[in-house]
N, C-alpha and C positions, 0 to 999 in steps of 0.2 A: 494639400488638403484633398481628400477624395471628394467625388461629386456623385449626387443621387438625383435620378429623375423617375418619377412614377406616374402612371396614368390609370384612371378608371372612367369608363363612359359607356356610351351605347354600343351595343353589339354591331359588328361590321365595320368598326373604325380601323384606319390604317395605323395601328399602334406603333409599328416599327419606325415609320417616318417620324412620328412624334418624339419617340425615344431617341432616335439618332440626332434629330434637330436639338433636342434638349442637351444631349451630350456635347455636341458642337459648341454650344453656348457656355459650356462649363470647362472647355479646354484651357482657357486662360489660367485656370487654377493649377495646372501642372498635373501630370499623371504618367503612369508607366504601363497601364493595361485598361482594357474596356470590356463591357459585356452588356447583353440585353437578355431578357427573359419575356416571351409573350405568350399569353394564354389565348389560343385561337378560339373562333366560334364553335369549332367542333370539339373543344375540350382538350386539345393537344398543347402540351407546354413545350415551346421550342426555345432553346437556349443557344446563344452565340457568345463566345468569349475569346478574346485575342490579346496577347501581350503587344506592347508598342502602341502606336498612334491609332487614332480613331479610324484612319483611313483603312487600317488593316481589318477592323471589325466590319466596316461598311463593305469592303470587298468580299469578305467571307459571306455576308448576308446576301449580296447580289449574286455571287457564284454558287451559293448553296440553294437549299429550298427556302426561299424568302418566307418568313412567317406570314400565314394567311391573316385576313382581318380579324380582329378580336375586340375585346372590351377591357382587357387588363394587361399591364405590363410594367416592368421595372428596368432601369439601366444604371450603369455605374462607371465612373472613371476612378481607377485605383491609384493611390500613392503608397506603395508597399510598406508595411511595418512587420508583418510576419510572413516570411516566405518570399523568395525572389520573384520578380516579375515573370510570369509565364502564363500560358493558356490555362493551365490547371489552377493557378492561384488566383487568376482573375475572377471578379464577381460577375454574376450572381452565383450564390452557393445554395445547394439543396441538401435535404436529408437523404437517407439511403434509397427511399423509394420515389424521391422527387415530388412528394406531396407538398412540402413547404419550400419555398424559394426565398432567399434574403439577399439584400445588398446592405452594406454597413460602412459608416465612417466612424472612425475612433479606434479604440484599443481595449480589448477585454483582458484585463490584468490577470485573472485567474483562469484563463482558458485551458491551461495545461491540466489543472486538476479536474476541471469540468469535462474535459475530453477523455481523461482516464476513466472517470466514473462512467460516462457514456459508453466507452468501449467495453467496460465491464458488463454493461447491460446488454451488449450485443450490437451496438451501433458501429458502423465502419465509416472511416473518413477517407477522403480522396485528395485533400489539399493540405498544405502546411499552414493554412491561415487560422487566425483566431476566430474569424467570422463564421466558419463552417459550424463551429459549436452552437452558434445561435439558432441555425436551421434545425439542428437535431433537438435542441431544447424546446423549441416551439412545437415541433412534431410530437414529441413525447407528451407535452401538456395537451395538445389538441386531441390526440387519441385517448388520453386519460382524463385527468380531473376536469378539463374544460369541456369535455363531451361535445366536441365539434364547434365550439364558439372560438373563432380565430382571435378576436380582440382579447377575450379572457385568456386564451392560450399563450399569447405574447406577454400579457401582463404577468402571468404565473411564471412563464420561462425566465423572465428577467429578474426575478426575486434573488436568485443566488449569484447574479452576475455582478462582478466588480470592474470598474473602469469607466469608459466613456463610449457613448454610442448615439448616432443618429441612423435610424435604420427603416427600411421599407420591406414589407412582408406580404407575399401572396400565397394563396392556397389553391392548389389545382381544382378543388372541389367547390370553390366559391368565386365564380367568374365576375361577380359584381362587387367585390370587396377588396380594398387595399388598406392595410394597417401600417402606421408608422409609429415610432417611439423616439424620444430624445431624452438623454441624461448626461449631465457633466460636461457640457460644452458645445459639441458640434451642432450647427444650425440646422433647423428644419422648418419648412414653411409650406403652407397649403395654398394652392391657386384655385379659386372657385370659378367654374364656367357654367354653361347652361346644360345641366344634366351631364356634365363631365368635369372631372376635377383632377388636379395635379398635385404631386408630392415631390418636393425638391430640397436640396441642400442650398440653393441659391435662387432668388427670384428670377435671375436671368434666364433660367432654364425654361420657364414657361411664359415669359412676359409677352411674347407675340400672340398668345392666346387669351390671356386674361390679365387684368391689373388688380382684381379683387383678391385679397390675401388674408390668411389667418396665420399668425406665428404660433408655433408650438413651443411651449415653454419648458424649462427644466422639469424632468420627472413626469412628463405627460405622454399619453398614447393618443392617436387619433385613428378612427375608422372612417373610411371614405367610400361612399356609395354614390351612384349617379344621382340619387335624389337628395343628398346631404351628407353632413359629417357629424360625428360624435367625438367628443374630447373627454378623456378620463385620466385621472391621476394614477400613478402606480399603486397608491393605496386603495383604489377601487372607487373613489368618489368622482362624480361627473362634473364637468366644467362647461359654462356657457361663455362664448366669446364671439363678439361681433366682428365681422371682417372690416378691413380698412382698404382704402384704394391708393395704389402707388402711382405717383406722378412722374417717376423716372423714365427715361428712354433706355433702350437695350444697352447702350454702351455704359451708361451710369449704373445700370442694375449690376453689370459685371463687378463693378467697384462697390456694390452694396450701397449705392447712393453717395458715396464719398467722391470728391472731385478728382482724387488721385489715388493710385494704388499705395503710395507711400503712406498717406493718411490712414487708409483702410488698414494697412499692415501695422501701423502704430497702434491702432485701436483693437487690433486682434491679439495684442501681447498678453492680456490676462488668460486668454484661452491657450496661446502658444505656450506659455510658461507652465500652465497646468498639465498640458500634454507632455511637456518635457519631463515632468515628474511621474507620469503614469507608469506603473509597473516597477517603478524604482523605490518609491516610498510606500510602504504598506503597513497600516496600523501603527504608524510612528516608527517603523523599523526600516533600515536601508536594505534594499535588495538589488543587487547588480549581477544578475545571472550571466550577463555578457562576459564577465571577467572570471567566471568560474574556471574555465579551461586554463587560463594563465595562472591562476592560483594553484590549482591541482598539480600543474606541471612543475611548480616550484620556481618558475621564472621570477615571480614577484619577490620572492624571498631573497634573490640575489642582487636586487636593485639597490644601488647606493647613490644614484644620482638620476635626475630627470632632465630631459631636454624637450622643450615644447617648440615645435616648428609650425609657423603659420604666416599669414600675410594679412595686411589691412586690419579690418575690424576683428578678424579672428585672432590676429596678433595681439590686439588690445585686450581681448578676453583672456588670452594666454598669460598676459601680465598679471591680470587679476588671479588667474590660476596659480601662478607662482607664489603670490603672497599667501593664498590659503593653504597651498599643499605644504609649503615650508612651515607655516604655523601649526598645521594639524598633524602632518606626517613627519616633520622633522627631517626632511630630505632636502638637499640642495637642488634648486631648480634653475635652469637657464632657459630663457625664452629667446629664440633667435628667428628673425625673419627668414623665411625658407630660401629666398633668393640669395642670402648670405651663407646659409648653412651649406648649400650644395657645393660652394666653392672654397669652403673654409678648412678643408681637411679636418673634419671634426673628430674629436676624441670620444668615441662611443664604442660600446661593446656590451657583452651579456650583462654587465652590472649597470647599465643605463637604460632607463625605460624612455623610449621616444613617444611623445604624444603629438600626432599629426592632426592639425585642426583646419578643416576646410569645409565651409557650409555646402558647396557644390560637390565636393568629392572628386573634383576634376582639375584643381588648381595645379598647374604644371610644376611649379617649384616645390609645392608641398609633396607631390607624387615622387619627384626625384629624391627629395630629402628622406622621405620614408623608405624609399628603396635602398638608399645609401646606408641608412640605419640598419635595415634588415641584413644587408650583405655583411655588415661588420658584427653581427650577432646580437644586436639590440632587439628586445621584444618592442612591438609597435601597437599602440592603441590609437585608433582612429576616432575622431569626433567629426560627424558629418550630418547633413540633412537628407541625403539622397541615398535610398537603398540601392544596393548593387552598383554603386558608382566605383570608379577606378580605385580610390583609396582603400576601399573595403576589401579589395582583392590583394592589397599589399599588407594588410594589418593582421595581427594575432587576435585582436578583439576589436569590436566596433561599438561605440556608444552613439546611437542615432538621437539627434536632438529633438526630433518629432515636432518641429515647428509648422510643418505644412509648407506648401509652396510660397515663395516670396517672389512677386512679380517685379516689383520695383528694383532697379539696379542697386539702389542704396540699401544696405542691410540695417534692419531695425529689430524685427522679432528673432531673427536668427542670432543676433548678438546675445540678447538676454537668455535664449534657450541654450546656447553654447555655454554661458556662464553656469547655468544650472547643471550641465553635465560635468564641468570642472569642479564645481562644489561637491557634487556627489563622488566624483573620483577621489578628491582630497579627503573626504570623510572615510571612504573605503579604505584608502591607504593608511590613514591615521589609525582606524580601528584594528587593521590587520597588524600593524607594526606595535600596537599597544601604546602609541604616543598621544592618543586621544581617548579621554574618558568616555565611556558610553553615554552617561548622562549629558555631557557636553554635545555629543553627536545628536542625541534626541532633542536638545534644545535647538540646534541648527536645523534639523529636519522640520521641527514644528514651525520655525521661522520661515523656512522655505515655502511651506504650504500656505503660509499667510500672505505671501507676496502677490499672488494674483489679485486678491481683494484690495491690496494697497495700490497696485498698478492701476486698478480700475478707479480708485479714489482720485488718483492724479489726473486721469483722463476725464472723469466726470467733472472735475473742477475746471479743467482746461476748456471743456465744451460749454461750460456755463459762464463764469466770470473770472477769467484768469488773465494775468498780465503778460502772458507769453506772446500772444499774437500782436498786441500793440507794441511790445518791446521789439519783436522782430522787424516790424515795419520801421521802427526808429533805427535799427542796425542796417537795414537794407542798403542805404546810400553809402555806407562806410567802406573803406578799402581793406581793413584789417581788424581782427579781433584776436585777443590772447586768452588762453585757458590755463589755469593752474590747478594743481592738487597735490596732496601728500598721501602716502600709503596707497590704498586702493583708489583713493581720489585721483591720483596721477594718471593711470590708465583710463579712468573715467574722463579726465580732461582731454587726454589724446583722442578718444572716441568722439567727444563733443566737437572738438576742433575739426576732426575728419568729416563728420556729418555736415557741418556748416560749409566747408570748402567744396566738398565734392557735389552738393546739391544746389548751393546758392552762388558759387564761385567767388565768395568773399575769402580773402586770404585769411587763414586761421592757423594758429600754432599752439600746441599744448606743451607745457613745461612742468617739471617737478617745481613746487612752490618755492623751495629753498634755493633753486638755481636762478631766480629772478635777478637777484643783486649781483650775480656773476656775469652779467652782460645783457641779458634780454630785456631788463627794465628800461634800457636805453630807448627801446621802441615805443614806450608808452607816452601818450599825450592825450589832450582832450578829445582827439578824433580817433583814438585807439582804446576802446574799452577792454576791460578784463573780466572774464567769467572765472569765479572761484568755486571749486567744489568744496563746500564748507559744512558738510553733514557731520553729525555727531561722530567723534572718533577720538583716539588717544592722542591724535596730533591736531586737534581742532584749535587750540590756543596758538599753535605755530602758524596755522593757515590764516587766522585773524590777524596775526602780526604782519604777515605778508600783504594782506589786504590793506592794512593801515599804510604800509610803505607806498602802496600803489596810489591810494587816495592823496597821499602827501605830494604826488607828482601830478595832481589835477586830472587823473584819468578816471573815467567812470567805472564803477565796480558793480558787477551783477553777481549775486551769490546764489548758489543752490544749497539750501540749508534744511535742517530737520524741523518739522512742525513743533511749535512751542518755543522755538529759539527767538525770542523777541529781542534779545541783545544784539543780534547780528545786524539788525537794522541800523544801528549806529555806525556800522562800518561799510555799509553797501547802499548804493542808490536804489537798487532793485533786488528783491528777494523772491526766489522761486522755491516754494516749500514742497518737500516730500515727506511721507510718513515715516515714522521711526522704525528701524529695524536693527539687526545685528550690524556691527560695523563691517564685517567681511561681506555681507550681502548688499550693502548700500549702493554699489554700482548698478544693480538691477533697477532701483528706483531713480537714482540720480540721473540715469541715462534718458528716461522718459521726457522730461522737460527740455533737454538738450536736443533731442530728436525733433520735438515740436518747434523749437526755436529755429532750427535749420529748415524745417518744412516751411513755416510761415515766412522766413526771410526769402526763401527761393521763390515762393508764390508772389511776394511783393516785388521782386525783381524780374518777374516774368520769365523764369527759367524752366526748362523742361524737367519737371520734378521727377518723373518716373524713369526718364532715360537721359541722365546728364551727359553733356558732351564728353566725348573721348573715352567713355567708360563702358565696360561690359560686365554682365553679372558674374560670369565665370572666366577667369583668366587662364586660358588653356595653352598660351604660348608664352615664352620668356620675354 
């Protein structure tokens, strides 16, 4: 997730040092380029932008004409979505004349049509980013209808914009004014000082200067001047909001007040899932421009079989992908762990679509598998979270999951965001092949858009009065836990077991529910509980039957079930409820309580939650 820091204060301030310090405190979020813009006391706007680490930017500033003291500046760490990481694509971005300068987190879904319209009006663009459009829109409104009112210009400029944004805007003509805006997800917060104020995407960026903060809500703009602030909604109405005082220290602030990155990232999942759909679902219609080249080349028409190669959590997501692609596109799908694919002499060719899934884009086994598939003539679609990562250079098409950086080694939000891309890919293939009715696709898309609110409901309940944390403390002393599921519940069980063992070190295994009686039921006893994925599905009754078999062996049963299912209480000792959704989409919701269960068990056992022993975030060696 990108980072924003902005400052407005007294003339003669060392704004550059403030911005660089703020960017250092945002580095933990992950980024691929950085930049600052400072309006000096003489009215000169000085901009530095560099690809790579913040050290590159700092060196450029020190080796160049370091910006003179001033009163206004903005800085940014970028996680690329449009355009590869480069000096040119790094933020801040300005209009043609450098009047308006902008930094932005999020995605502008309709940037292409806005850019085309602006180019027709005579605007010229320098970068490949969607963000640059915002600078030109604000400049047009500032010179036109807003008549030099920067806050009004930003408000008017955002009217035609679709997507998500947290942004900071400065104008070369107004050295005492910094404007921010937020819509559809990205965080934005104001830090209040003594005749100086800060605007940032994270409290950590300015915590050393002030603990008094004002959160900017959805659909709001803020105008910051040394003497105070003004908050306005996009509809033009003004808002009064009192500041609050933050009690966190700097380390806690990086985690948003959460004790661990894992918990923070679990709670970021509504936003992560929303971002994963941005630009792909528009007015209830599916839009995957990333696949247009493959479609136009005719490569997809030749596909008669699909192979998904992945590892770990991505492999579990791939198993869900197999279920939905086969159901919607009526194509046979094989899911293979990448470490086996590379040594299996796989039967792939031009009629096989290879889907390479790797959140880091650098997983060694997945890279080799994708390369093998390409060498044998198979088209490759990569699903990854990291722009310009190694897998993107091997693929014919890339679906970025857009989850933002995930600091904890254990995958949480990247799992559900990967599921989102597999769902969209399945819908795309089904519609293209004529095996999925458009009205059914619309139903699924509508259900996908409802999932962030349902995830939030689970999280709100967990934060209030939920049995997950007490249950986890009961499981903490145990040596082993079993997980079962059927259909899409089976890979959900695998993922739940993986989360528990990798973060809490409790032995855990996931099984197809029907396989219990073929051997693994021998492991069950009063000290080995079973977690059953028993959400509403066409195999619900079969799962309940398996739960009954387990209880007959005196093992404790924990069920993940759909809200409203009171009958399940007869067959389980503890029930963790999730909101209803389509059966195919249920893994997104069922995964949330399982993640929380693993987290709280790890905390109870005193484990290193964010960096479990022996694990690395990206496995780049065999």
